[in-house]
C-alpha positions as CSV (number, residue, x, y, z in Angstrom):
1,M,4.0,6.1,13.4
2,K,5.9,4.0,14.1
3,V,5.9,-0.2,14.2
4,I,8.1,-2.5,15.9
5,L,9.0,-5.4,14.6
6,V,9.7,-8.0,17.6
7,N,12.3,-10.7,16.8
8,G,11.0,-13.9,18.2
9,S,14.2,-15.9,17.2
10,P,17.5,-17.2,19.5
11,H,20.2,-15.5,17.3
12,K,19.8,-12.4,16.9
13,E,20.6,-11.7,12.9
14,G,19.2,-15.5,11.7
15,C,16.3,-16.1,9.2
16,T,13.8,-14.2,11.4
17,Y,15.6,-10.3,11.8
18,T,16.7,-11.5,7.7
19,G,12.4,-11.1,6.8
20,L,11.9,-8.4,9.0
21,K,14.1,-6.6,8.1
22,E,12.7,-6.5,4.0
23,I,9.8,-4.8,6.0
24,E,11.7,-2.2,8.2
25,K,13.1,-1.2,4.4
26,V,10.2,-0.4,3.1
27,L,8.2,0.9,6.5
28,R,11.2,3.3,6.4
29,A,11.0,4.1,2.7
30,E,6.6,4.6,3.6
31,G,8.5,7.2,6.0
32,I,7.5,4.6,9.3
33,D,9.5,5.4,11.9
34,S,10.5,1.6,13.4
35,E,12.7,0.2,15.3
36,I,13.9,-4.5,15.6
37,F,13.3,-5.7,19.0
38,W,15.5,-8.6,19.6
39,I,14.0,-10.9,23.0
40,G,17.2,-12.0,23.0
41,P,19.1,-15.5,23.9
42,A,17.6,-15.9,27.6
43,P,15.7,-18.2,29.0
44,L,12.0,-16.9,29.4
45,P,9.4,-18.2,32.3
46,G,6.0,-18.3,30.8
47,C,3.0,-17.0,32.9
48,H,2.3,-17.8,35.7
49,G,-1.4,-16.7,35.4
50,C,-1.1,-14.7,38.6
51,S,-2.2,-11.3,38.3
52,K,-0.8,-8.7,39.1
53,C,0.0,-7.4,35.5
54,L,-3.7,-7.0,36.4
55,A,-3.1,-3.7,38.9
56,T,0.4,-2.2,37.7
57,G,0.8,-3.1,34.0
58,R,3.9,-4.1,33.7
59,C,4.7,-8.6,34.7
60,V,6.2,-10.0,37.9
61,F,9.1,-10.8,36.3
62,N,11.3,-8.2,35.5
63,D,13.0,-8.9,31.5
64,S,13.4,-9.0,28.1
65,V,9.1,-8.8,27.6
66,N,8.2,-5.3,30.7
67,E,11.3,-3.3,27.8
68,F,9.0,-4.8,25.1
69,L,5.7,-3.0,27.2
70,G,7.9,1.1,28.2
71,K,8.0,0.6,24.7
72,A,5.0,-0.6,23.3
73,E,2.4,2.0,24.3
74,A,3.7,5.2,22.5
75,A,3.8,2.6,19.3
76,D,1.1,2.6,16.4
77,G,1.6,-0.8,14.9
78,F,3.8,-4.8,15.9
79,I,4.9,-7.4,13.7
80,F,6.1,-10.5,15.9
81,G,8.3,-12.7,13.4
82,S,9.2,-16.4,15.5
83,P,10.8,-19.4,13.4
84,V,9.1,-22.3,13.6
85,H,10.0,-24.6,16.1
86,F,8.3,-28.7,16.0
87,A,5.9,-26.6,13.7
88,S,4.4,-24.3,16.3
89,A,5.7,-21.0,17.0
90,G,9.3,-21.2,19.4
91,G,9.0,-21.7,23.0
92,A,10.8,-18.4,24.0
93,I,9.1,-15.8,21.8
94,T,5.6,-18.1,22.7
95,S,6.4,-16.5,26.5
96,F,7.5,-13.7,26.0
97,M,3.9,-13.3,23.6
98,D,1.4,-14.3,26.9
99,R,2.7,-12.2,29.5
100,A,3.3,-9.6,27.2
101,F,-1.0,-9.5,26.4
102,Y,-2.5,-11.5,28.9
103,G,-4.5,-8.2,31.3
104,K,-2.4,-5.1,28.7
105,G,-5.7,-5.0,26.7
106,K,-5.3,-0.8,26.5
107,I,-1.6,-1.0,24.9
108,F,-2.8,-3.2,22.2
109,R,-6.3,-2.2,21.6
110,L,-7.0,-1.2,17.5
111,K,-3.2,-1.3,16.7
112,P,-2.8,-2.8,13.1
113,A,-0.4,-6.0,14.4
114,A,1.1,-8.7,11.3
115,A,3.3,-12.2,12.3
116,I,5.8,-13.1,10.5
117,V,6.9,-16.8,10.4
118,S,10.6,-18.3,9.3
119,C,11.0,-21.9,8.1
120,R,13.7,-24.4,6.8
121,R,10.9,-26.5,5.4
122,G,7.5,-26.9,6.4
123,G,5.3,-25.8,10.3
124,A,5.0,-22.4,8.8
125,T,1.0,-22.5,8.7
126,A,0.3,-23.7,12.1
127,T,2.8,-21.1,13.5
128,F,1.6,-17.8,11.6
129,D,-2.2,-19.3,12.5
130,Q,-1.0,-19.2,16.6
131,L,0.3,-15.6,16.8
132,N,-2.4,-14.6,14.7
133,K,-4.3,-15.5,18.1
134,Y,-3.0,-12.8,20.0
135,F,-4.5,-9.5,17.7
136,T,-7.6,-11.3,17.4
137,I,-8.5,-12.0,20.9
138,S,-6.9,-7.9,21.2
139,S,-8.7,-5.8,19.1
140,M,-6.1,-5.3,16.7
141,P,-6.7,-4.9,13.3
142,V,-4.7,-7.6,12.0
143,V,-2.8,-6.8,8.6
144,S,-2.5,-8.7,5.4
145,S,0.2,-9.8,2.2
146,K,-0.6,-11.0,-0.6
147,Y,0.8,-14.5,0.3
148,W,0.4,-16.0,4.3
149,N,3.8,-14.6,6.0
150,M,6.0,-16.6,5.3
151,I,10.0,-16.9,4.5
152,H,12.1,-19.7,4.2
153,G,15.6,-21.1,4.4
154,N,17.7,-22.2,6.8
155,T,20.6,-19.2,6.3
156,P,19.8,-15.0,6.1
157,E,21.5,-16.3,2.8
158,E,18.6,-18.7,2.0
159,V,16.3,-17.2,3.1
160,M,16.8,-13.8,0.9
161,K,17.3,-16.4,-1.7
162,D,13.6,-16.6,-1.3
163,G,12.1,-14.5,-3.9
164,E,8.3,-15.1,-3.2
165,G,8.9,-15.1,0.8
166,M,10.4,-11.6,0.3
167,Q,8.7,-9.5,-1.9
168,T,5.4,-10.6,0.6
169,M,7.9,-9.1,3.4
170,R,8.2,-6.8,1.2
171,E,3.9,-6.5,0.7
172,L,3.8,-6.5,3.8
173,G,5.7,-2.9,4.7
174,R,3.5,-1.3,1.7
175,N,0.3,-2.5,3.8
176,M,1.2,-2.2,6.6
177,A,2.5,1.2,6.2
178,W,-0.9,1.9,4.5
179,L,-3.6,1.7,6.6
180,L,-0.8,3.0,9.0
181,K,-1.5,6.6,7.7
182,C,-4.9,5.8,6.8
183,I,-5.8,4.7,10.4
184,N,-3.7,7.9,11.3
185,A,-5.7,10.8,8.7
186,G,-9.5,9.0,9.9
187,K,-8.1,10.3,13.8
188,E,-6.8,14.0,12.3
189,S,-10.5,13.8,10.3
190,G,-11.9,13.7,13.5
191,L,-13.2,10.3,13.6
192,V,-13.9,8.6,17.0
193,S,-12.9,5.4,18.1
194,P,-15.3,1.9,18.5
195,A,-17.4,2.4,21.7
196,Q,-16.4,-1.1,23.7
197,E,-18.9,-2.5,26.0
198,T,-18.8,-4.0,29.7
199,P,-16.7,-7.2,28.7
200,I,-19.3,-10.8,29.6
201,K,-17.5,-14.0,30.5
202,T,-19.7,-16.7,30.6
203,N,-18.1,-19.9,31.7
204,F,-19.3,-22.9,30.2
205,I,-19.6,-24.7,33.5
206,R,-21.7,-23.7,36.7
């Protein structure tokens, strides 16, 4: 079993990474393979709504999004991390997730996911709510912790002093590992996935 932890910060080993790294330590201790995937510092265009990915399974912009999608197909769970920018997720991770999730439901369906957010002071809950919406529209079980998945600090050193935040990260890692093991045990026992209905689209204006 493998979890991909997505670092949505422009800083490779900053505050968001520090939180993800704490989770990764727990996952590995629980026997879960893991990888921290950095989206990188390069500008990421937003989704253009061209819908070409619906046929190809990949975005027309060949950047870190497509690299991630290639890894995501074989992954069993995901944790997405973002810094807080103006009380919302960073622009890069927002563009990344818009493009990664649009039309890619088969890649993510029924795979557990979680979000973590890193902020200096405020805006964490709004960002946390924003990121979770990608999971709930994709039939993904959302993994929680003992508190909202947030860490506080302006530097990695300050983040490590956030005792409650770091504990929240560790409990999230244990909960993710437990749920993955439960799902795997269900598959081994012959439990089948829930059936999917044919999608119904209802427009409000006709």
